[in-house]
PDB file of N, CA, C and O in Angstrom:
ATOM      1  N   MET A   1      98.960 -38.127 -19.958  1.00  0.00           N
ATOM      2  CA  MET A   1      97.524 -37.970 -19.926  1.00  0.00           C
ATOM      3  C   MET A   1      97.018 -38.543 -18.606  1.00  0.00           C
ATOM      4  O   MET A   1      97.360 -39.673 -18.259  1.00  0.00           O
ATOM      5  N   PRO A   2      96.204 -37.777 -17.855  1.00  0.00           N
ATOM      6  CA  PRO A   2      95.658 -38.310 -16.602  1.00  0.00           C
ATOM      7  C   PRO A   2      94.692 -39.457 -16.889  1.00  0.00           C
ATOM      8  O   PRO A   2      94.037 -39.492 -17.931  1.00  0.00           O
ATOM      9  N   THR A   3      94.620 -40.371 -15.966  1.00  0.00           N
ATOM     10  CA  THR A   3      93.724 -41.512 -16.127  1.00  0.00           C
ATOM     11  C   THR A   3      92.803 -41.599 -14.928  1.00  0.00           C
ATOM     12  O   THR A   3      93.031 -40.965 -13.898  1.00  0.00           O
ATOM     13  N   GLU A   4      91.763 -42.391 -15.082  1.00  0.00           N
ATOM     14  CA  GLU A   4      90.794 -42.599 -14.012  1.00  0.00           C
ATOM     15  C   GLU A   4      90.410 -44.069 -14.008  1.00  0.00           C
ATOM     16  O   GLU A   4      90.237 -44.682 -15.061  1.00  0.00           O
ATOM     17  N   GLN A   5      90.279 -44.619 -12.826  1.00  0.00           N
ATOM     18  CA  GLN A   5      89.870 -46.011 -12.698  1.00  0.00           C
ATOM     19  C   GLN A   5      88.358 -46.088 -12.838  1.00  0.00           C
ATOM     20  O   GLN A   5      87.640 -45.210 -12.360  1.00  0.00           O
ATOM     21  N   LEU A   6      87.880 -47.131 -13.488  1.00  0.00           N
ATOM     22  CA  LEU A   6      86.462 -47.283 -13.773  1.00  0.00           C
ATOM     23  C   LEU A   6      86.016 -48.684 -13.382  1.00  0.00           C
ATOM     24  O   LEU A   6      86.680 -49.665 -13.718  1.00  0.00           O
ATOM     25  N   LEU A   7      84.907 -48.781 -12.683  1.00  0.00           N
ATOM     26  CA  LEU A   7      84.352 -50.074 -12.292  1.00  0.00           C
ATOM     27  C   LEU A   7      83.230 -50.418 -13.257  1.00  0.00           C
ATOM     28  O   LEU A   7      82.291 -49.639 -13.424  1.00  0.00           O
ATOM     29  N   LEU A   8      83.320 -51.574 -13.889  1.00  0.00           N
ATOM     30  CA  LEU A   8      82.298 -52.039 -14.827  1.00  0.00           C
ATOM     31  C   LEU A   8      81.731 -53.359 -14.345  1.00  0.00           C
ATOM     32  O   LEU A   8      82.445 -54.170 -13.756  1.00  0.00           O
ATOM     33  N   ARG A   9      80.478 -53.571 -14.588  1.00  0.00           N
ATOM     34  CA  ARG A   9      79.852 -54.864 -14.300  1.00  0.00           C
ATOM     35  C   ARG A   9      79.524 -55.525 -15.630  1.00  0.00           C
ATOM     36  O   ARG A   9      78.788 -54.978 -16.450  1.00  0.00           O
ATOM     37  N   LEU A  10      80.087 -56.715 -15.826  1.00  0.00           N
ATOM     38  CA  LEU A  10      79.902 -57.455 -17.074  1.00  0.00           C
ATOM     39  C   LEU A  10      79.455 -58.871 -16.748  1.00  0.00           C
ATOM     40  O   LEU A  10      79.735 -59.369 -15.658  1.00  0.00           O
ATOM     41  N   PRO A  11      78.766 -59.525 -17.673  1.00  0.00           N
ATOM     42  CA  PRO A  11      78.364 -60.910 -17.450  1.00  0.00           C
ATOM     43  C   PRO A  11      79.587 -61.817 -17.249  1.00  0.00           C
ATOM     44  O   PRO A  11      80.633 -61.611 -17.866  1.00  0.00           O
ATOM     45  N   ASP A  12      79.440 -62.809 -16.386  1.00  0.00           N
ATOM     46  CA  ASP A  12      80.548 -63.710 -16.047  1.00  0.00           C
ATOM     47  C   ASP A  12      81.178 -64.358 -17.275  1.00  0.00           C
ATOM     48  O   ASP A  12      82.403 -64.433 -17.379  1.00  0.00           O
ATOM     49  N   ASP A  13      80.346 -64.825 -18.205  1.00  0.00           N
ATOM     50  CA  ASP A  13      80.909 -65.511 -19.378  1.00  0.00           C
ATOM     51  C   ASP A  13      81.737 -64.549 -20.241  1.00  0.00           C
ATOM     52  O   ASP A  13      82.741 -64.952 -20.828  1.00  0.00           O
ATOM     53  N   LEU A  14      81.321 -63.289 -20.316  1.00  0.00           N
ATOM     54  CA  LEU A  14      82.086 -62.306 -21.079  1.00  0.00           C
ATOM     55  C   LEU A  14      83.420 -62.002 -20.388  1.00  0.00           C
ATOM     56  O   LEU A  14      84.443 -61.847 -21.056  1.00  0.00           O
ATOM     57  N   VAL A  15      83.411 -61.920 -19.076  1.00  0.00           N
ATOM     58  CA  VAL A  15      84.645 -61.674 -18.322  1.00  0.00           C
ATOM     59  C   VAL A  15      85.617 -62.837 -18.515  1.00  0.00           C
ATOM     60  O   VAL A  15      86.816 -62.620 -18.696  1.00  0.00           O
ATOM     61  N   ARG A  16      85.110 -64.062 -18.478  1.00  0.00           N
ATOM     62  CA  ARG A  16      85.981 -65.230 -18.691  1.00  0.00           C
ATOM     63  C   ARG A  16      86.624 -65.177 -20.072  1.00  0.00           C
ATOM     64  O   ARG A  16      87.822 -65.424 -20.208  1.00  0.00           O
ATOM     65  N   ARG A  17      85.827 -64.854 -21.108  1.00  0.00           N
ATOM     66  CA  ARG A  17      86.370 -64.761 -22.467  1.00  0.00           C
ATOM     67  C   ARG A  17      87.404 -63.649 -22.562  1.00  0.00           C
ATOM     68  O   ARG A  17      88.447 -63.813 -23.195  1.00  0.00           O
ATOM     69  N   PHE A  18      87.109 -62.512 -21.925  1.00  0.00           N
ATOM     70  CA  PHE A  18      88.020 -61.372 -21.927  1.00  0.00           C
ATOM     71  C   PHE A  18      89.350 -61.747 -21.281  1.00  0.00           C
ATOM     72  O   PHE A  18      90.415 -61.485 -21.840  1.00  0.00           O
ATOM     73  N   LYS A  19      89.282 -62.358 -20.105  1.00  0.00           N
ATOM     74  CA  LYS A  19      90.514 -62.742 -19.393  1.00  0.00           C
ATOM     75  C   LYS A  19      91.294 -63.818 -20.140  1.00  0.00           C
ATOM     76  O   LYS A  19      92.524 -63.840 -20.097  1.00  0.00           O
ATOM     77  N   ARG A  20      90.585 -64.703 -20.817  1.00  0.00           N
ATOM     78  CA  ARG A  20      91.245 -65.767 -21.577  1.00  0.00           C
ATOM     79  C   ARG A  20      91.930 -65.211 -22.832  1.00  0.00           C
ATOM     80  O   ARG A  20      92.967 -65.716 -23.263  1.00  0.00           O
ATOM     81  N   SER A  21      91.331 -64.161 -23.411  1.00  0.00           N
ATOM     82  CA  SER A  21      91.821 -63.661 -24.689  1.00  0.00           C
ATOM     83  C   SER A  21      92.819 -62.511 -24.596  1.00  0.00           C
ATOM     84  O   SER A  21      93.640 -62.327 -25.495  1.00  0.00           O
ATOM     85  N   VAL A  22      92.752 -61.731 -23.507  1.00  0.00           N
ATOM     86  CA  VAL A  22      93.600 -60.536 -23.411  1.00  0.00           C
ATOM     87  C   VAL A  22      94.512 -60.680 -22.190  1.00  0.00           C
ATOM     88  O   VAL A  22      94.020 -60.864 -21.077  1.00  0.00           O
ATOM     89  N   PRO A  23      95.823 -60.599 -22.381  1.00  0.00           N
ATOM     90  CA  PRO A  23      96.750 -60.715 -21.246  1.00  0.00           C
ATOM     91  C   PRO A  23      96.482 -59.623 -20.200  1.00  0.00           C
ATOM     92  O   PRO A  23      96.070 -58.515 -20.543  1.00  0.00           O
ATOM     93  N   SER A  24      96.718 -59.946 -18.935  1.00  0.00           N
ATOM     94  CA  SER A  24      96.375 -59.046 -17.839  1.00  0.00           C
ATOM     95  C   SER A  24      97.008 -57.660 -17.976  1.00  0.00           C
ATOM     96  O   SER A  24      96.376 -56.665 -17.621  1.00  0.00           O
ATOM     97  N   ARG A  25      98.211 -57.576 -18.470  1.00  0.00           N
ATOM     98  CA  ARG A  25      98.879 -56.283 -18.590  1.00  0.00           C
ATOM     99  C   ARG A  25      98.414 -55.477 -19.809  1.00  0.00           C
ATOM    100  O   ARG A  25      98.844 -54.337 -19.985  1.00  0.00           O
ATOM    101  N   ARG A  26      97.551 -56.041 -20.646  1.00  0.00           N
ATOM    102  CA  ARG A  26      97.086 -55.369 -21.861  1.00  0.00           C
ATOM    103  C   ARG A  26      95.593 -55.052 -21.815  1.00  0.00           C
ATOM    104  O   ARG A  26      95.055 -54.496 -22.772  1.00  0.00           O
ATOM    105  N   ARG A  27      94.921 -55.394 -20.727  1.00  0.00           N
ATOM    106  CA  ARG A  27      93.457 -55.263 -20.679  1.00  0.00           C
ATOM    107  C   ARG A  27      92.994 -53.815 -20.737  1.00  0.00           C
ATOM    108  O   ARG A  27      92.046 -53.501 -21.458  1.00  0.00           O
ATOM    109  N   SER A  28      93.640 -52.935 -19.997  1.00  0.00           N
ATOM    110  CA  SER A  28      93.230 -51.520 -20.025  1.00  0.00           C
ATOM    111  C   SER A  28      93.409 -50.928 -21.418  1.00  0.00           C
ATOM    112  O   SER A  28      92.534 -50.213 -21.908  1.00  0.00           O
ATOM    113  N   ALA A  29      94.525 -51.220 -22.051  1.00  0.00           N
ATOM    114  CA  ALA A  29      94.778 -50.712 -23.399  1.00  0.00           C
ATOM    115  C   ALA A  29      93.762 -51.281 -24.387  1.00  0.00           C
ATOM    116  O   ALA A  29      93.324 -50.588 -25.306  1.00  0.00           O
ATOM    117  N   PHE A  30      93.394 -52.538 -24.194  1.00  0.00           N
ATOM    118  CA  PHE A  30      92.417 -53.185 -25.066  1.00  0.00           C
ATOM    119  C   PHE A  30      91.064 -52.488 -24.965  1.00  0.00           C
ATOM    120  O   PHE A  30      90.446 -52.168 -25.980  1.00  0.00           O
ATOM    121  N   VAL A  31      90.608 -52.256 -23.736  1.00  0.00           N
ATOM    122  CA  VAL A  31      89.323 -51.593 -23.527  1.00  0.00           C
ATOM    123  C   VAL A  31      89.390 -50.157 -24.046  1.00  0.00           C
ATOM    124  O   VAL A  31      88.436 -49.680 -24.661  1.00  0.00           O
ATOM    125  N   GLN A  32      90.501 -49.466 -23.807  1.00  0.00           N
ATOM    126  CA  GLN A  32      90.666 -48.102 -24.299  1.00  0.00           C
ATOM    127  C   GLN A  32      90.539 -48.056 -25.819  1.00  0.00           C
ATOM    128  O   GLN A  32      89.851 -47.191 -26.361  1.00  0.00           O
ATOM    129  N   LEU A  33      91.198 -48.982 -26.501  1.00  0.00           N
ATOM    130  CA  LEU A  33      91.132 -49.029 -27.963  1.00  0.00           C
ATOM    131  C   LEU A  33      89.700 -49.261 -28.442  1.00  0.00           C
ATOM    132  O   LEU A  33      89.242 -48.608 -29.380  1.00  0.00           O
ATOM    133  N   LEU A  34      88.993 -50.195 -27.795  1.00  0.00           N
ATOM    134  CA  LEU A  34      87.602 -50.459 -28.182  1.00  0.00           C
ATOM    135  C   LEU A  34      86.725 -49.225 -28.001  1.00  0.00           C
ATOM    136  O   LEU A  34      85.909 -48.902 -28.864  1.00  0.00           O
ATOM    137  N   LEU A  35      86.897 -48.536 -26.872  1.00  0.00           N
ATOM    138  CA  LEU A  35      86.097 -47.342 -26.614  1.00  0.00           C
ATOM    139  C   LEU A  35      86.426 -46.219 -27.592  1.00  0.00           C
ATOM    140  O   LEU A  35      85.528 -45.524 -28.067  1.00  0.00           O
ATOM    141  N   GLU A  36      87.695 -46.044 -27.889  1.00  0.00           N
ATOM    142  CA  GLU A  36      88.086 -45.012 -28.854  1.00  0.00           C
ATOM    143  C   GLU A  36      87.492 -45.276 -30.231  1.00  0.00           C
ATOM    144  O   GLU A  36      87.110 -44.344 -30.938  1.00  0.00           O
ATOM    145  N   GLN A  37      87.416 -46.555 -30.611  1.00  0.00           N
ATOM    146  CA  GLN A  37      86.848 -46.913 -31.909  1.00  0.00           C
ATOM    147  C   GLN A  37      85.330 -46.792 -31.912  1.00  0.00           C
ATOM    148  O   GLN A  37      84.744 -46.434 -32.934  1.00  0.00           O
ATOM    149  N   ALA A  38      84.687 -47.085 -30.788  1.00  0.00           N
ATOM    150  CA  ALA A  38      83.234 -47.133 -30.730  1.00  0.00           C
ATOM    151  C   ALA A  38      82.573 -45.780 -30.472  1.00  0.00           C
ATOM    152  O   ALA A  38      81.448 -45.544 -30.912  1.00  0.00           O
ATOM    153  N   LEU A  39      83.272 -44.890 -29.757  1.00  0.00           N
ATOM    154  CA  LEU A  39      82.676 -43.611 -29.378  1.00  0.00           C
ATOM    155  C   LEU A  39      83.034 -42.526 -30.384  1.00  0.00           C
ATOM    156  O   LEU A  39      84.115 -42.546 -30.972  1.00  0.00           O
ATOM    157  N   PRO A  40      82.115 -41.575 -30.579  1.00  0.00           N
ATOM    158  CA  PRO A  40      82.433 -40.475 -31.497  1.00  0.00           C
ATOM    159  C   PRO A  40      83.559 -39.616 -30.937  1.00  0.00           C
ATOM    160  O   PRO A  40      83.720 -39.490 -29.724  1.00  0.00           O
ATOM    161  N   ALA A  41      84.319 -39.038 -31.829  1.00  0.00           N
ATOM    162  CA  ALA A  41      85.422 -38.168 -31.415  1.00  0.00           C
ATOM    163  C   ALA A  41      84.874 -36.917 -30.741  1.00  0.00           C
ATOM    164  O   ALA A  41      83.777 -36.459 -31.059  1.00  0.00           O
ATOM    165  N   VAL A  42      85.634 -36.377 -29.822  1.00  0.00           N
ATOM    166  CA  VAL A  42      85.246 -35.133 -29.163  1.00  0.00           C
ATOM    167  C   VAL A  42      85.440 -34.007 -30.164  1.00  0.00           C
ATOM    168  O   VAL A  42      86.536 -33.795 -30.681  1.00  0.00           O
ATOM    169  N   GLN A  43      84.357 -33.291 -30.427  1.00  0.00           N
ATOM    170  CA  GLN A  43      84.450 -32.236 -31.428  1.00  0.00           C
ATOM    171  C   GLN A  43      84.404 -30.851 -30.810  1.00  0.00           C
ATOM    172  O   GLN A  43      84.819 -29.882 -31.445  1.00  0.00           O
ATOM    173  N   GLY A  44      83.915 -30.738 -29.604  1.00  0.00           N
ATOM    174  CA  GLY A  44      83.883 -29.448 -28.918  1.00  0.00           C
ATOM    175  C   GLY A  44      83.152 -28.383 -29.703  1.00  0.00           C
ATOM    176  O   GLY A  44      82.050 -28.621 -30.197  1.00  0.00           O
ATOM    177  N   ASP A  45      83.749 -27.217 -29.822  1.00  0.00           N
ATOM    178  CA  ASP A  45      83.116 -26.085 -30.493  1.00  0.00           C
ATOM    179  C   ASP A  45      83.011 -26.273 -32.004  1.00  0.00           C
ATOM    180  O   ASP A  45      82.285 -25.531 -32.666  1.00  0.00           O
ATOM    181  N   ASP A  46      83.721 -27.249 -32.558  1.00  0.00           N
ATOM    182  CA  ASP A  46      83.668 -27.479 -34.003  1.00  0.00           C
ATOM    183  C   ASP A  46      82.480 -28.337 -34.415  1.00  0.00           C
ATOM    184  O   ASP A  46      82.215 -28.496 -35.606  1.00  0.00           O
ATOM    185  N   ASP A  47      81.762 -28.892 -33.442  1.00  0.00           N
ATOM    186  CA  ASP A  47      80.624 -29.762 -33.731  1.00  0.00           C
ATOM    187  C   ASP A  47      79.488 -28.937 -34.342  1.00  0.00           C
ATOM    188  O   ASP A  47      79.021 -27.988 -33.711  1.00  0.00           O
ATOM    189  N   PRO A  48      79.031 -29.273 -35.556  1.00  0.00           N
ATOM    190  CA  PRO A  48      77.992 -28.468 -36.211  1.00  0.00           C
ATOM    191  C   PRO A  48      76.679 -28.439 -35.418  1.00  0.00           C
ATOM    192  O   PRO A  48      75.990 -27.419 -35.410  1.00  0.00           O
ATOM    193  N   LEU A  49      76.330 -29.537 -34.758  1.00  0.00           N
ATOM    194  CA  LEU A  49      75.103 -29.534 -33.960  1.00  0.00           C
ATOM    195  C   LEU A  49      75.236 -28.605 -32.761  1.00  0.00           C
ATOM    196  O   LEU A  49      74.278 -27.920 -32.402  1.00  0.00           O
ATOM    197  N   TYR A  50      76.398 -28.573 -32.144  1.00  0.00           N
ATOM    198  CA  TYR A  50      76.643 -27.681 -31.022  1.00  0.00           C
ATOM    199  C   TYR A  50      76.544 -26.228 -31.473  1.00  0.00           C
ATOM    200  O   TYR A  50      75.930 -25.404 -30.795  1.00  0.00           O
ATOM    201  N   ARG A  51      77.148 -25.915 -32.615  1.00  0.00           N
ATOM    202  CA  ARG A  51      77.079 -24.547 -33.127  1.00  0.00           C
ATOM    203  C   ARG A  51      75.655 -24.153 -33.471  1.00  0.00           C
ATOM    204  O   ARG A  51      75.257 -23.012 -33.235  1.00  0.00           O
ATOM    205  N   ALA A  52      74.874 -25.084 -34.030  1.00  0.00           N
ATOM    206  CA  ALA A  52      73.476 -24.792 -34.353  1.00  0.00           C
ATOM    207  C   ALA A  52      72.672 -24.530 -33.084  1.00  0.00           C
ATOM    208  O   ALA A  52      71.845 -23.619 -33.044  1.00  0.00           O
ATOM    209  N   ALA A  53      72.918 -25.334 -32.042  1.00  0.00           N
ATOM    210  CA  ALA A  53      72.221 -25.125 -30.776  1.00  0.00           C
ATOM    211  C   ALA A  53      72.575 -23.770 -30.180  1.00  0.00           C
ATOM    212  O   ALA A  53      71.699 -23.078 -29.661  1.00  0.00           O
ATOM    213  N   LEU A  54      73.836 -23.382 -30.246  1.00  0.00           N
ATOM    214  CA  LEU A  54      74.239 -22.065 -29.746  1.00  0.00           C
ATOM    215  C   LEU A  54      73.566 -20.943 -30.537  1.00  0.00           C
ATOM    216  O   LEU A  54      73.141 -19.938 -29.967  1.00  0.00           O
ATOM    217  N   ALA A  55      73.475 -21.124 -31.846  1.00  0.00           N
ATOM    218  CA  ALA A  55      72.846 -20.100 -32.684  1.00  0.00           C
ATOM    219  C   ALA A  55      71.381 -19.931 -32.304  1.00  0.00           C
ATOM    220  O   ALA A  55      70.883 -18.808 -32.241  1.00  0.00           O
ATOM    221  N   VAL A  56      70.694 -21.030 -32.053  1.00  0.00           N
ATOM    222  CA  VAL A  56      69.286 -20.957 -31.646  1.00  0.00           C
ATOM    223  C   VAL A  56      69.167 -20.257 -30.299  1.00  0.00           C
ATOM    224  O   VAL A  56      68.301 -19.403 -30.114  1.00  0.00           O
ATOM    225  N   GLU A  57      70.037 -20.617 -29.357  1.00  0.00           N
ATOM    226  CA  GLU A  57      69.987 -19.999 -28.032  1.00  0.00           C
ATOM    227  C   GLU A  57      70.257 -18.497 -28.099  1.00  0.00           C
ATOM    228  O   GLU A  57      69.698 -17.733 -27.313  1.00  0.00           O
ATOM    229  N   ASN A  58      71.107 -18.070 -29.029  1.00  0.00           N
ATOM    230  CA  ASN A  58      71.469 -16.658 -29.126  1.00  0.00           C
ATOM    231  C   ASN A  58      70.519 -15.847 -30.002  1.00  0.00           C
ATOM    232  O   ASN A  58      70.614 -14.620 -30.036  1.00  0.00           O
ATOM    233  N   ASP A  59      69.612 -16.505 -30.705  1.00  0.00           N
ATOM    234  CA  ASP A  59      68.651 -15.813 -31.563  1.00  0.00           C
ATOM    235  C   ASP A  59      67.333 -15.678 -30.800  1.00  0.00           C
ATOM    236  O   ASP A  59      66.642 -16.674 -30.584  1.00  0.00           O
ATOM    237  N   ALA A  60      66.981 -14.469 -30.393  1.00  0.00           N
ATOM    238  CA  ALA A  60      65.790 -14.245 -29.563  1.00  0.00           C
ATOM    239  C   ALA A  60      64.517 -14.722 -30.262  1.00  0.00           C
ATOM    240  O   ALA A  60      63.639 -15.301 -29.622  1.00  0.00           O
ATOM    241  N   ARG A  61      64.412 -14.483 -31.560  1.00  0.00           N
ATOM    242  CA  ARG A  61      63.206 -14.889 -32.292  1.00  0.00           C
ATOM    243  C   ARG A  61      63.067 -16.415 -32.307  1.00  0.00           C
ATOM    244  O   ARG A  61      61.986 -16.948 -32.059  1.00  0.00           O
ATOM    245  N   LEU A  62      64.169 -17.109 -32.599  1.00  0.00           N
ATOM    246  CA  LEU A  62      64.134 -18.573 -32.611  1.00  0.00           C
ATOM    247  C   LEU A  62      63.890 -19.134 -31.211  1.00  0.00           C
ATOM    248  O   LEU A  62      63.154 -20.108 -31.052  1.00  0.00           O
ATOM    249  N   ALA A  63      64.502 -18.525 -30.200  1.00  0.00           N
ATOM    250  CA  ALA A  63      64.311 -18.991 -28.830  1.00  0.00           C
ATOM    251  C   ALA A  63      62.843 -18.853 -28.421  1.00  0.00           C
ATOM    252  O   ALA A  63      62.302 -19.736 -27.756  1.00  0.00           O
ATOM    253  N   ALA A  64      62.197 -17.752 -28.812  1.00  0.00           N
ATOM    254  CA  ALA A  64      60.779 -17.559 -28.497  1.00  0.00           C
ATOM    255  C   ALA A  64      59.921 -18.606 -29.209  1.00  0.00           C
ATOM    256  O   ALA A  64      58.978 -19.148 -28.632  1.00  0.00           O
ATOM    257  N   GLU A  65      60.258 -18.878 -30.459  1.00  0.00           N
ATOM    258  CA  GLU A  65      59.507 -19.890 -31.214  1.00  0.00           C
ATOM    259  C   GLU A  65      59.677 -21.280 -30.591  1.00  0.00           C
ATOM    260  O   GLU A  65      58.715 -22.038 -30.476  1.00  0.00           O
ATOM    261  N   MET A  66      60.906 -21.601 -30.193  1.00  0.00           N
ATOM    262  CA  MET A  66      61.150 -22.894 -29.551  1.00  0.00           C
ATOM    263  C   MET A  66      60.385 -23.001 -28.234  1.00  0.00           C
ATOM    264  O   MET A  66      59.870 -24.069 -27.900  1.00  0.00           O
ATOM    265  N   ALA A  67      60.309 -21.897 -27.484  1.00  0.00           N
ATOM    266  CA  ALA A  67      59.563 -21.900 -26.225  1.00  0.00           C
ATOM    267  C   ALA A  67      58.082 -22.158 -26.485  1.00  0.00           C
ATOM    268  O   ALA A  67      57.437 -22.874 -25.719  1.00  0.00           O
ATOM    269  N   GLU A  68      57.534 -21.581 -27.562  1.00  0.00           N
ATOM    270  CA  GLU A  68      56.134 -21.830 -27.923  1.00  0.00           C
ATOM    271  C   GLU A  68      55.916 -23.297 -28.258  1.00  0.00           C
ATOM    272  O   GLU A  68      54.935 -23.898 -27.821  1.00  0.00           O
ATOM    273  N   TRP A  69      56.830 -23.877 -29.033  1.00  0.00           N
ATOM    274  CA  TRP A  69      56.709 -25.290 -29.391  1.00  0.00           C
ATOM    275  C   TRP A  69      56.791 -26.173 -28.147  1.00  0.00           C
ATOM    276  O   TRP A  69      56.032 -27.132 -28.006  1.00  0.00           O
ATOM    277  N   GLU A  70      57.708 -25.844 -27.257  1.00  0.00           N
ATOM    278  CA  GLU A  70      57.852 -26.638 -26.043  1.00  0.00           C
ATOM    279  C   GLU A  70      56.586 -26.574 -25.204  1.00  0.00           C
ATOM    280  O   GLU A  70      56.122 -27.597 -24.701  1.00  0.00           O
ATOM    281  N   ALA A  71      56.021 -25.372 -25.046  1.00  0.00           N
ATOM    282  CA  ALA A  71      54.789 -25.218 -24.261  1.00  0.00           C
ATOM    283  C   ALA A  71      53.639 -25.986 -24.897  1.00  0.00           C
ATOM    284  O   ALA A  71      52.805 -26.555 -24.192  1.00  0.00           O
ATOM    285  N   ALA A  72      53.591 -26.006 -26.224  1.00  0.00           N
ATOM    286  CA  ALA A  72      52.490 -26.668 -26.926  1.00  0.00           C
ATOM    287  C   ALA A  72      52.625 -28.186 -26.930  1.00  0.00           C
ATOM    288  O   ALA A  72      51.624 -28.891 -27.059  1.00  0.00           O
ATOM    289  N   THR A  73      53.836 -28.697 -26.791  1.00  0.00           N
ATOM    290  CA  THR A  73      54.035 -30.147 -26.933  1.00  0.00           C
ATOM    291  C   THR A  73      54.522 -30.841 -25.673  1.00  0.00           C
ATOM    292  O   THR A  73      54.757 -32.049 -25.696  1.00  0.00           O
ATOM    293  N   VAL A  74      54.680 -30.115 -24.576  1.00  0.00           N
ATOM    294  CA  VAL A  74      55.284 -30.706 -23.381  1.00  0.00           C
ATOM    295  C   VAL A  74      54.489 -31.913 -22.874  1.00  0.00           C
ATOM    296  O   VAL A  74      55.081 -32.869 -22.372  1.00  0.00           O
ATOM    297  N   ALA A  75      53.177 -31.884 -22.995  1.00  0.00           N
ATOM    298  CA  ALA A  75      52.359 -33.001 -22.519  1.00  0.00           C
ATOM    299  C   ALA A  75      51.764 -33.792 -23.677  1.00  0.00           C
ATOM    300  O   ALA A  75      50.837 -34.578 -23.483  1.00  0.00           O
ATOM    301  N   ASP A  76      52.282 -33.589 -24.858  1.00  0.00           N
ATOM    302  CA  ASP A  76      51.764 -34.255 -26.045  1.00  0.00           C
ATOM    303  C   ASP A  76      51.800 -35.770 -25.879  1.00  0.00           C
ATOM    304  O   ASP A  76      52.857 -36.359 -25.655  1.00  0.00           O
ATOM    305  N   GLY A  77      50.648 -36.377 -25.992  1.00  0.00           N
ATOM    306  CA  GLY A  77      50.565 -37.833 -25.887  1.00  0.00           C
ATOM    307  C   GLY A  77      50.466 -38.340 -24.463  1.00  0.00           C
ATOM    308  O   GLY A  77      50.352 -39.546 -24.247  1.00  0.00           O
ATOM    309  N   LEU A  78      50.506 -37.454 -23.497  1.00  0.00           N
ATOM    310  CA  LEU A  78      50.390 -37.867 -22.104  1.00  0.00           C
ATOM    311  C   LEU A  78      49.023 -37.459 -21.586  1.00  0.00           C
ATOM    312  O   LEU A  78      48.511 -36.393 -21.928  1.00  0.00           O
ATOM    313  N   ARG A  79      48.448 -38.293 -20.777  1.00  0.00           N
ATOM    314  CA  ARG A  79      47.174 -37.916 -20.183  1.00  0.00           C
ATOM    315  C   ARG A  79      47.380 -37.759 -18.685  1.00  0.00           C
ATOM    316  O   ARG A  79      48.310 -38.317 -18.102  1.00  0.00           O
ATOM    317  N   ALA A  80      46.519 -37.010 -18.100  1.00  0.00           N
ATOM    318  CA  ALA A  80      46.643 -36.745 -16.667  1.00  0.00           C
ATOM    319  C   ALA A  80      46.480 -38.039 -15.883  1.00  0.00           C
ATOM    320  O   ALA A  80      45.615 -38.862 -16.184  1.00  0.00           O
ATOM    321  N   ALA A  81      47.310 -38.200 -14.892  1.00  0.00           N
ATOM    322  CA  ALA A  81      47.239 -39.396 -14.049  1.00  0.00           C
ATOM    323  C   ALA A  81      46.076 -39.268 -13.088  1.00  0.00           C
ATOM    324  O   ALA A  81      45.837 -38.211 -12.504  1.00  0.00           O
ATOM    325  N   ARG A  82      45.359 -40.368 -12.939  1.00  0.00           N
ATOM    326  CA  ARG A  82      44.267 -40.372 -11.963  1.00  0.00           C
ATOM    327  C   ARG A  82      44.840 -40.713 -10.606  1.00  0.00           C
ATOM    328  O   ARG A  82      45.725 -41.563 -10.504  1.00  0.00           O
ATOM    329  N   PRO A  83      44.347 -40.061  -9.551  1.00  0.00           N
ATOM    330  CA  PRO A  83      44.851 -40.393  -8.222  1.00  0.00           C
ATOM    331  C   PRO A  83      44.528 -41.845  -7.879  1.00  0.00           C
ATOM    332  O   PRO A  83      43.442 -42.343  -8.176  1.00  0.00           O
ATOM    333  N   ARG A  84      45.472 -42.495  -7.264  1.00  0.00           N
ATOM    334  CA  ARG A  84      45.267 -43.897  -6.862  1.00  0.00           C
ATOM    335  C   ARG A  84      44.476 -43.952  -5.569  1.00  0.00           C
ATOM    336  O   ARG A  84      44.685 -43.162  -4.649  1.00  0.00           O
ATOM    337  N   VAL A  85      43.578 -44.894  -5.529  1.00  0.00           N
ATOM    338  CA  VAL A  85      42.780 -45.091  -4.325  1.00  0.00           C
ATOM    339  C   VAL A  85      43.416 -46.234  -3.548  1.00  0.00           C
ATOM    340  O   VAL A  85      43.543 -47.353  -4.045  1.00  0.00           O
ATOM    341  N   ARG A  86      43.808 -45.928  -2.330  1.00  0.00           N
ATOM    342  CA  ARG A  86      44.418 -46.970  -1.501  1.00  0.00           C
ATOM    343  C   ARG A  86      43.309 -47.804  -0.868  1.00  0.00           C
ATOM    344  O   ARG A  86      42.389 -47.278  -0.242  1.00  0.00           O
ATOM    345  N   ARG A  87      43.417 -49.071  -1.042  1.00  0.00           N
ATOM    346  CA  ARG A  87      42.437 -49.976  -0.446  1.00  0.00           C
ATOM    347  C   ARG A  87      43.061 -50.664   0.750  1.00  0.00           C
ATOM    348  O   ARG A  87      44.230 -51.047   0.736  1.00  0.00           O
ATOM    349  N   ARG A  88      42.271 -50.806   1.755  1.00  0.00           N
ATOM    350  CA  ARG A  88      42.776 -51.451   2.970  1.00  0.00           C
ATOM    351  C   ARG A  88      42.353 -52.867   3.075  1.00  0.00           C
ATOM    352  O   ARG A  88      42.699 -53.544   4.043  1.00  0.00           O
TER     353      ARG A  88
END
């Protein structure tokens, strides 16, 4: 499996605990395991939300309705910004 190096910024105290608790040769595997447990599995085309989104995109009637909703709500709750007056 191809790998990629990743730069992370973590608080100093967390890095000290990490280095104290996980041997240097096991740190990448440790982080990989944590990420695999914490992140959702890749579902690709089997993801029901993805399939629903594709169905909406491919249905002309639903796409038109979604476009109407977007046009009606795009600025919902936002008010027009007043131009700022620069004072010298």
